[in-house]
N, C-alpha and C positions, 0 to 999 in steps of 0.2 A: 961689737965685737965682729969680725970675721972669722967663722968657723973654718977648720978643716973638714971637709964632708966625705966621710970614708965610702968607698964602693966595697959593700958586701956581699958573696956570693950567697946562693940561695939553699946552700948546704946545711949540715947541722953547725959548723964553725961558726960560720956567718949568722945564723940564727941565734947560737949561743950569745955572740957577740953582741948583737941587736938587742937582744933580752936584757944583757947587762946594761946597755947602754940608756934604755928605757926604767930599769929600775934604777938607776941613777939620777934620773930626772931630764934625761937628754928626748931629743926627737929623730924617728926614723921614717923615713918613708919607704912604706912598705906594697908590694903588688895585692891587689884584690882582683877579680875575674872581673869587675866592673871599671875603676881607674886604681891610679895609685893613690894610697891614703898616707896622710902625713900622721904619724901615729906618736902619741905619747900615754902617760899614764893618767887615765882618766879621774883617778881620785887623788892625783896631786896637782892643787890649782896652780904651783908654780909652772909646772909640766905645760898644764893645758894653757894658761897666759902666754908662754912663749910659742903653743901653736899659734894663737892670734897675732901674736908679734910678728912671726917668721910669713904669714900670709898677708899680715896686713888686711886682717879680717875684722869686720865691725863685731864687737861683742855682744851684741842685741841677735846674731844669727846663731842658734843652737848647733851642737855638732852631734855626730852618730857614735855610739858607742858600740865598739866590735866586740862580740864574744865568741866563744867557742860552741855555744849549745844552748840547747834550753836551760839547763842546770845553772849556768853562770848568768843567763840572762834573769832568771827567776830572783837572783838576788838583788838587781837592781831596780826591776820593774815589776808591777803586780799583773801577774796574767790570769783572764779567766778562761774557760773553756774554749769559746771563740778563739780568742791569740792563740791557745795551745794548738788548736786545729790546724791554725792560716801559718803557723810555726812547722808544725809536723808535716805540711804540704809543700812550704817552699823554702824550708830552712833545710841544710845551707843554701844560700843563694841571693840575687840581686834584689831581695826585698827588705825594706827597712819598716819596721813598727814603730809608731808613737802611741806609748803607754804610759800610765800612771806611774809618777817616780815612787820607788819603794821608800819608805821611811827606813831610815838607817842603812841606804844604800851605800854613803861615804863617797858618791861622784862628788866631784866639785861642782859649786853651782854654774862655774863658767859653760858646762858641758850642757846645761838645759836651758841656759841663759836666764836662770832664774824661774823658770816655768815648772809648774807641778807634773809635768811629763817628760818623757824622755825618750830620745831616737835611738831603736837598739837592731842590730843586724849580725847573722852569723855569716860571716865571707865563705864562698865555696873554695877558696883558691886555698891549697895544700900550702904555701909559703907561708900566707897569714895565718891559718891555722896554726902550723907549727909555730908560729913567733907568739901568738895568743897562748898558747898551752905553755911555751917556756916561760912567758912573763909570768904567767898566773894570775891573770885579773883583766878585766875589760880595759879596753883601749878606746882613747877617742881619737878619731881618723878621719878628716875631712879631705878632700882632696889636696894632693900634694903639688899647689900650685900658687902663685900669688893670686889673692882675692879678687874674683872679677874676671880672670883670664881663661884662656883655654886649658881643659884640665888634660892631666898626663897618662897616656895609655902606654909610654915607655921610659924606662929608667932616665934616658936621655932627656926626655921632657921634665923631668923633675930637677935634674940637674942645671939644665936650663935658667928656669923658675926660681930655682931654692938653694943653687949651688953658694957655698959659704954661709947658708942662714940655719942650716941644719946639721946634724950628727953625722948621719949616715944615711945611704941608700940600699935597701936592699933589692937587688936585680933578679925578681921573679920572671924576665920576658914582657912579651906584650900583653896586654891584657884582652882577654878572648870578647867579653861581651862589650867593652868600649863606651857604654855611657853608664851614669851613676846608677844607684840603686831605686826602684819604685818606693815610694814613701806613703805607707798605708796609717791614716788615724784610725785607731781602735780603742780611742780613750771613750768613746760614743758612737754613734752610728758609724760605720765604715765610711771615710772618708778619703779620697786621693789627694795627697798634699804633694805629691811631685810624680811624674810619669817617668818611668825607667826601665830598667833591664827586664823587670817581668810585665808583661802586657796587663792593661787593665781588664780586658777579656776572661783571662785565666782568674783572675781574683772575682770576677764577675760572675764565673762559672760555679764559683763555690759560694759566693756571699749574698750573692742578687745586686740588684742595682747599686753602684756607690757612688755618693755624691763628691763634689770636688771642694776644695776649701785652700787657704792660705791666704797671706797677707804681705805684699812687700814691703810694706813698713812697719809691721810687726811680727816677723815671722815666727812661727810656730814648727818648723823644720828646714833643714839645709834646702838648697837650691830653690827659693822662693824670691829672691831679688829680682826686681825687675831687668836690671843690666847683669849678664852674667857670661861667662866662657866666651868672653869679649877677645877677637883678634885686634891687632894694631890697626888694621885695612876695615873700612866701612864693609856693612852687609846688606845685601838686598835679597828677598824673597820671593820666591814664585816665579823666577827668572826662566821664560821660555825662548827669550832672544836677548842675547846680553849687548851692551853698549859698547862701544868702542872704549877699549883699554879696562875693560871689565874680565876679570879672571871667573870665567863659567865653571860651577861645577856642576856635573851634571847627574842624575838618577836614571838608571833603566835605558832604554833601547831608544832612539830619535835624538841624541845629543851628541851627536859624532862630532860638533864642532867645541866641545867642553876641552877645556885645558886638564880637566882633573873628572873623575866620576866616584861618587859614593860606592855606587854597584853598577856595573854598567850591564847587569842582567834584571836589573830592580829588586834585588834581592834584600829584605829588609835587615836581617841579621846579619848580613854583611856590611851593609851600610851603617849600621849603628857600631859595628866593630871599628870600622874606617873613619866615623866622623869625627873626632878630634885631630887624628894625624892630619886626615885631609885639610882640615881647617887651617893647621899650622902650615902644610905646602901651599895652600892658597894664599895665607899670609906673606909669605917668603916671595911667590910670586908677584904678587901684588904691589909689594915695595911701600916707602913711606907715601901715606896720602892715597893709597889706592883702593880700589874696591872690589868685594866679591860679589858674584851671584849666583845664588842655588836654584837649581832646577825645583819643581815641585816634588814633594815626596808623600804619599798615600798617608793620611791621618787614622791608620791603623795599626794594631800590633804595636812593633817597636817604633813605627812612623811616628806614634803619638810623642814617645820622648825624643826621637830626633828633632822634630819639630818644634817641642819644647825648647830645646838647648837652642837651635837655631834661631827662634823669637827672641830669645834673651839676648843671643850674642849680636842681633840686630839692633836691640833696642837702643834708645839714645842713652850716651854715657853720662855718668853724674859728675 
């Protein structure tokens, strides 16, 4: 069934209407500082199932529960002193923690994909915070786009991908971080499960060396599938000289012939914020059967998250 997807403003009226939709088991795309999330009641199994259906997302791929802060987070996850310290340092913000699921949390098992852990985040975006407060509980909210495709950083991106499949879009303007949250496993030794909006160097300054983990076949957190964030066009990486007909996306100086640039001055923060919008623009320029080439991006700071998304965009499609 095709829904009429409402456009809601980020004012008190729009937030109240969005919260009412969520309480009724509906789906609302909400802005966060990272990307737009497709929000549903994390304790309503039907609502969570509708998230998977709207995105055509594999049910073995867990979701992130979004909360207002530590008090709500401790209702659904088990925090030790280390996890509380990390939350105090980086929340609200672009960091997701994977922690043991609290008994009696009430979360739908679909949120955790049946795992004994839960991915949980406190977003910094004021509209997301206001919506979670108005709703009064945790919201499951993966990126508001068809599964495996380019993530949305504007309300218009959500409508392009999910219009007619969800109840409403709460428009909070462009996302400022532009890549999904960093996911840190703290159910054992600190483990980087997905690079993202918080550089791993900032986490290591607090925690010491952090290992890496994740399985594309049996994900323990979102964003671990091998092919993800994919445009229609093919993607080639580390391109310093584009081939004929390839849409070249530059980074930093020395890319004068590039059709687009993630950041002409080589700023990783600017590049992260522009990544998904630029990927969409390059896809439009490339056209059906076209190719996109990306100039090298340094593998440091936010560059690690940018390169992770680009490698998954370039991976063979399932």
